[in-house]
C-alpha positions in Angstrom: -52.8 9.5 -15.0 -49.5 11.4 -15.0 -47.6 13.8 -12.8 -46.2 17.1 -14.1 -42.9 17.1 -16.0 -40.3 18.3 -13.5 -36.7 19.5 -14.1 -33.6 19.3 -11.9 -33.8 15.6 -11.1 -31.1 13.0 -11.2 -31.7 9.5 -12.5 -29.2 6.6 -12.2 -29.7 3.5 -14.2 -29.1 0.3 -12.1 -29.1 -2.8 -14.3 -28.9 -6.2 -12.6 -29.4 -7.1 -9.0 -25.7 -6.8 -8.3 -26.1 -3.0 -8.7 -29.7 -2.1 -7.6 -29.9 -4.3 -4.5 -26.8 -2.8 -2.8 -27.9 0.7 -3.8 -31.4 0.1 -2.2 -30.0 -1.5 0.9 -27.5 1.4 1.3 -30.4 3.9 1.0 -32.5 2.0 3.5 -29.6 1.9 5.9 -29.2 5.7 5.7 -32.9 6.4 6.4 -33.6 8.9 9.2 -37.4 9.5 9.1 -39.5 7.5 6.8 -39.4 4.4 4.6 -42.3 3.7 2.2 -42.1 0.4 0.3 -44.7 -1.0 -2.1 -44.2 -4.4 -3.7 -46.1 -6.9 -5.7 -44.0 -10.0 -5.1 -42.7 -10.8 -1.6 -42.1 -14.4 -0.5 -40.1 -15.9 2.4 -36.5 -16.7 1.5 -32.9 -15.3 1.5 -33.8 -11.9 0.0 -36.8 -11.4 2.1 -34.8 -12.2 5.3 -32.3 -9.5 4.2 -35.1 -7.0 3.6 -36.8 -7.8 7.0 -33.5 -7.3 8.9 -32.9 -4.0 7.1 -36.4 -2.8 7.9 -36.2 -3.8 11.6 -32.9 -2.1 11.9 -34.4 1.1 10.5 -37.3 0.9 13.0 -34.8 0.6 15.9 -33.3 3.9 14.7 -36.7 5.6 15.0 -37.6 5.4 11.3 -41.3 5.1 10.5 -41.5 2.1 8.1 -44.6 1.5 6.0 -44.7 -1.7 3.9 -47.6 -2.3 1.4 -47.9 -5.7 -0.3 -50.3 -7.0 -2.8 -52.9 -9.4 -1.4 -52.0 -12.0 -4.0 -48.4 -11.4 -4.8 -47.5 -11.4 -1.1 -49.1 -14.7 -0.3 -45.7 -16.4 -0.2 -44.7 -14.4 2.8 -44.8 -16.8 5.7 -46.8 -16.2 8.9 -43.6 -16.1 10.9 -42.1 -13.4 8.7 -45.4 -11.4 8.8 -45.3 -11.6 12.6 -41.7 -10.7 12.8 -42.3 -7.5 10.7 -45.3 -6.4 12.7 -43.9 -7.2 16.1 -40.7 -5.4 15.1 -42.6 -2.2 14.4 -43.1 -2.3 10.7 -46.6 -1.2 9.7 -47.8 -3.7 7.1 -50.8 -3.3 4.8 -52.3 -5.4 2.1 -53.8 -4.2 -1.2 -57.1 -5.9 -2.2 -56.9 -9.2 -0.3 -58.5 -12.1 -2.2 -62.1 -12.5 -1.2 -65.5 -14.0 -2.2 -66.4 -11.0 -4.4 -66.4 -10.6 -8.2 -63.7 -12.3 -10.3 -62.8 -8.9 -11.8 -62.1 -7.4 -8.4 -59.8 -10.3 -7.5 -57.9 -9.8 -10.8 -57.1 -6.2 -9.9 -53.6 -6.3 -8.3 -51.0 -3.8 -7.2 -48.1 -4.5 -9.5 -46.1 -1.3 -8.6 -42.6 -1.6 -7.2 -41.4 1.4 -5.1 -39.0 2.4 -2.4 -39.0 5.9 -1.0 -36.5 7.0 1.6 -37.0 10.1 3.7 -38.9 11.8 0.8 -35.5 12.4 -0.9 -34.5 9.2 -2.8 -36.8 6.7 -4.6 -36.3 3.5 -6.5 -38.6 1.9 -9.0 -38.3 -0.9 -11.6 -39.6 -4.4 -11.9 -38.0 -5.8 -8.7 -39.6 -7.8 -5.9 -38.5 -9.5 -2.7 -38.1 -13.1 -4.0 -35.0 -15.1 -4.4 -35.3 -15.2 -8.2 -34.1 -11.6 -8.2 -30.8 -12.5 -6.6 -29.5 -14.6 -9.5 -32.0 -16.2 -11.7 -33.9 -13.2 -13.2 -32.4 -10.2 -15.1 -33.9 -7.0 -13.8 -33.3 -3.2 -14.1 -34.1 -0.4 -11.6 -33.6 3.4 -11.5 -32.5 5.5 -8.5 -34.3 8.8 -8.4 -33.5 12.1 -6.7 -35.1 15.5 -7.1 -38.6 17.1 -7.2 -40.2 14.0 -8.9 -39.6 12.0 -5.7 -42.5 13.9 -4.1 -44.8 12.6 -6.8 -43.8 9.0 -6.1 -44.3 9.6 -2.4 -47.8 11.1 -3.0 -48.7 8.0 -5.2 -47.8 5.7 -2.3 -49.6 7.7 0.3 -52.8 7.9 -1.7 -53.0 4.2 -2.1 -51.9 3.5 1.5 -54.7 5.6 2.9 -57.4 4.3 0.5 -60.2 1.9 1.5 -58.8 -1.0 -0.7 -55.9 -1.6 1.7 -56.2 -3.6 4.9 -53.8 -4.1 7.8 -51.8 -2.1 10.2 -53.2 1.1 11.7 -51.9 4.6 11.0 -52.0 6.9 8.0 -49.0 7.6 5.8 -48.2 11.2 5.2 -45.7 12.8 2.8 -42.6 13.7 4.7 -41.5 16.5 2.4 -37.8 17.5 2.1 -35.7 17.2 5.2 -34.2 20.3 6.8 -31.2 21.6 4.8 -32.1 19.5 1.7 -33.0 21.2 -1.5 -34.3 18.5 -3.9 -34.6 21.1 -6.7 -30.9 21.3 -7.4 -29.8 17.6 -7.4 -29.4 17.3 -11.1 -30.4 18.6 -14.6 -32.7 15.8 -15.8 -36.3 16.1 -16.7 -38.8 13.5 -15.6 -42.3 12.7 -14.6 -44.3 9.8 -13.0 -47.0 8.1 -14.9 -49.4 5.5 -13.5 -52.3 3.4 -14.5 -55.1 1.3 -13.2 -56.7 -0.9 -15.8 -59.0 0.7 -18.3 -59.7 3.6 -15.9 -56.3 5.2 -16.2 -54.3 4.6 -19.3 -51.6 7.2 -19.1 -48.7 4.8 -19.5 -50.1 3.2 -22.6 -51.2 6.5 -24.2 -47.9 8.2 -23.4 -46.0 5.3 -25.1 -48.4 5.6 -28.1 -47.7 9.3 -28.5 -43.9 8.7 -28.4 -44.1 5.8 -30.9 -46.1 7.9 -33.3 -43.7 10.8 -33.2 -40.4 8.7 -33.2 -37.7 9.7 -35.6 -34.8 7.4 -34.9 -35.4 4.4 -32.7 -38.1 2.6 -30.7 -36.5 -0.1 -28.5 -38.7 -1.9 -26.0 -38.0 -4.6 -23.4 -40.8 -6.5 -21.7 -41.0 -10.0 -20.2 -44.7 -10.4 -21.1 -45.3 -9.3 -24.6 -49.0 -9.6 -25.6 -49.5 -6.2 -27.3 -52.7 -4.6 -28.2 -53.7 -4.2 -31.8 -53.2 -0.5 -31.5 -49.6 -0.9 -30.3 -48.8 -3.5 -33.0 -50.0 -1.2 -35.7 -48.0 1.7 -34.4 -44.8 -0.3 -34.2 -45.3 -1.7 -37.7 -46.0 1.8 -39.1 -42.9 3.2 -37.5 -40.7 0.4 -38.9 -42.2 1.0 -42.4 -41.3 4.7 -42.2 -37.7 3.9 -41.4 -37.6 4.0 -37.6 -35.3 1.4 -36.0 -37.8 -0.7 -34.1 -36.5 -3.5 -31.9 -38.1 -5.7 -29.2 -36.1 -7.3 -26.5 -38.1 -10.3 -25.2 -37.4 -13.4 -23.1 -36.2 -16.6 -24.7 -37.0 -20.2 -23.7 -36.3 -19.3 -20.0 -39.7 -17.9 -19.0 -41.7 -18.1 -15.8 -45.0 -18.1 -17.8 -44.3 -19.9 -21.1 -48.0 -19.6 -22.2 -47.7 -15.8 -22.2 -44.7 -16.1 -24.4 -46.5 -18.3 -26.9 -49.5 -16.0 -26.9 -47.3 -13.1 -27.9 -45.3 -15.0 -30.5 -48.4 -15.3 -32.6 -47.7 -11.6 -33.6 -44.1 -12.2 -34.6 -44.8 -12.9 -38.3 -46.6 -9.6 -39.1 -44.2 -7.5 -37.0 -41.1 -9.1 -38.7 -42.6 -8.5 -42.2 -43.1 -4.9 -41.3 -39.4 -4.6 -40.5 -39.5 -4.8 -36.7 -36.5 -6.7 -35.3 -37.1 -9.2 -32.5 -34.4 -10.3 -30.0 -34.9 -13.1 -27.5 -32.6 -12.8 -24.5 -30.6 -16.0 -23.8 -28.6 -15.8 -20.5 -31.6 -15.9 -18.2 -35.2 -14.9 -17.8 -35.3 -11.1 -18.5 -38.0 -9.6 -16.2 -37.1 -5.9 -16.9 -39.6 -3.5 -18.3 -38.1 -0.4 -20.0 -38.5 1.5 -23.3 -36.4 3.9 -25.3 -37.9 6.1 -28.0 -35.4 8.6 -29.4 -34.1 10.2 -26.1 -37.2 9.4 -24.0 -37.2 6.5 -21.5 -40.0 4.8 -19.6 -39.0 2.4 -16.9 -41.0 0.8 -14.2 -43.6 -2.0 -13.5 -45.8 -2.0 -16.6 -45.7 -4.9 -19.0 -47.3 -5.0 -22.4 -49.9 -7.6 -21.6 -53.6 -7.7 -20.6 -52.9 -8.0 -16.9 -51.0 -4.7 -16.8 -53.3 -2.9 -19.3 -56.7 -4.2 -18.0 -56.4 -4.8 -14.2 -53.2 -3.9 -12.5 -52.1 -0.8 -10.7 -48.8 0.2 -12.5 -46.4 3.0 -12.4 -43.4 4.1 -14.5 -40.7 6.7 -14.3 -40.4 8.7 -17.6 -37.1 10.5 -18.3 -36.5 12.9 -21.2 -32.7 13.4 -21.1 -30.1 12.6 -23.8 -27.4 11.5 -21.3 -29.8 9.1 -19.5 -31.0 7.8 -22.9 -27.4 7.1 -23.9 -27.0 4.9 -20.8 -30.2 3.0 -21.6 -29.2 2.6 -25.2 -25.9 1.1 -24.2 -27.7 -1.3 -21.9 -30.0 -2.3 -24.8 -27.0 -2.9 -27.1 -25.4 -5.2 -24.5 -28.6 -7.2 -24.2 -29.1 -7.4 -27.9 -25.7 -8.9 -28.2 -26.6 -11.5 -25.7 -29.8 -12.4 -27.5 -30.9 -14.5 -30.5 -32.4 -12.5 -33.2 -35.5 -14.0 -34.7 -35.3 -13.8 -38.5 -38.4 -13.7 -40.7 -37.4 -16.6 -43.0 -36.6 -18.8 -40.1 -39.8 -17.9 -38.3 -41.8 -18.7 -41.3 -40.4 -22.3 -41.1 -41.2 -22.9 -37.5 -42.7 -26.3 -36.6 -46.4 -27.1 -36.4 -46.2 -27.7 -32.7 -45.0 -24.2 -32.2 -47.8 -22.8 -34.3 -50.3 -24.9 -32.3 -49.0 -23.5 -29.0 -49.4 -20.0 -30.4 -53.0 -20.7 -31.4 -53.9 -22.4 -28.1 -52.4 -19.8 -25.8 -53.5 -16.9 -28.1 -57.1 -18.2 -27.8 -56.9 -18.4 -24.1 -55.5 -14.9 -24.0 -58.4 -13.7 -26.1 -60.8 -15.2 -23.6 -59.0 -13.5 -20.8 -59.5 -10.0 -22.3 -63.3 -10.5 -22.2 -63.4 -11.1 -18.4 -63.2 -7.4 -17.5 
C-alpha cells in the first residue's frame, strides 16, 4: 500500500553510521512528547546500551517512549536489557513472537526500521541496534520532516495497536504537530510512504516496476540481498537494451549471508549480456537499500529477495525531487568507485566451484519460494 504524495517536505540523506547515528541521537535527545521506534534487529552490545540510555533519559523528561521489536530479530536483546527498558518506563512490544503455529506465520517478520520524534521528525533506512552498524556494515538513512511524517507515524500506530503485537500495555496514538509547528512549510520536496507485507501488499515492488518501465536516463539500485524476481530481471534487461544506464550496487565477498549472494549471482550472466552493469562493493558489507530511477528515489527497509517480497513487513520513503536525486547519485558514484565491476567476459570464465555454489543456493532459494 502507499500513502498519498505530499509536497513541502525536507529529506536529508545520511550515508554511513558516522552521520545518521549522531543525527538520530540528537533528535531523540530533543524529544519533548513522544518517541516511536520500530526495529527488526536489536541485540545487546555497545550500540544498544547507547540506545537504552538515550531512551531512559527521554522517559525521565516525561517523553512517552514506545519501542516495537520483531519477535525474531530482537532475540539477541538480553533479559537484563529488556528488564532495564521496561523498569525504566519504556513500553516494549514484540511483533509476532515465534510460536508453535504454522511455518509461514513464523516466517512473517517486521523488517521495518523507523524512528519518529514528536510527530515532527522521522528517520528510516536499513539500520538496526546491533554493533555491526557502528563500524562493520555500510548503511544509509534519511532524515524526514514535513507532512509525510504523519504517514510514518500512522504506519507505526496501526501496527502497534494490532493483535499481532505482544507486550507492554497502552495504545500508541498519533501525536500530531506540536503547538507552533507548521510541518507543511519545512521544505519543497515531494515524497510519499510505501509499505508492503508479503504478497498481500506489493506497493513497493509495483512502484519500482512502474518507474523502471518508464525510465529514460538511469536505473541505479543498491541492495545487500539481490535475488530478484523474473519480472524485475526482465524489466532491468529491457531498460538496458533500450539505452537506459542500468547499474546494480551489490555486496562483495564480505557478506553476512553468502548463500543469498550465490543465489543472486546465478542471474549475473543474462543481466550482463543485456547491458546491465554490476558493481560489488569492496570496503565492507553494504547493507543499504536504496534505488534511483531518473530523479525518483526509494530508500528504506526493502530488499530485493524473497524474504522481503513474500513475508516481511517493509516500508520505504519515496522522494521525487531533483536536488535529492543529485545527492543520491553522488553517493552512488562514490560507492561505484569503491567497487569491483563485474565484466561479462570475466564472469563467463568463472570457476566451476562458483557455478556449483550458484546452482546449489539457487535451488535452495527456489524451494524457499514455495513455502508460502
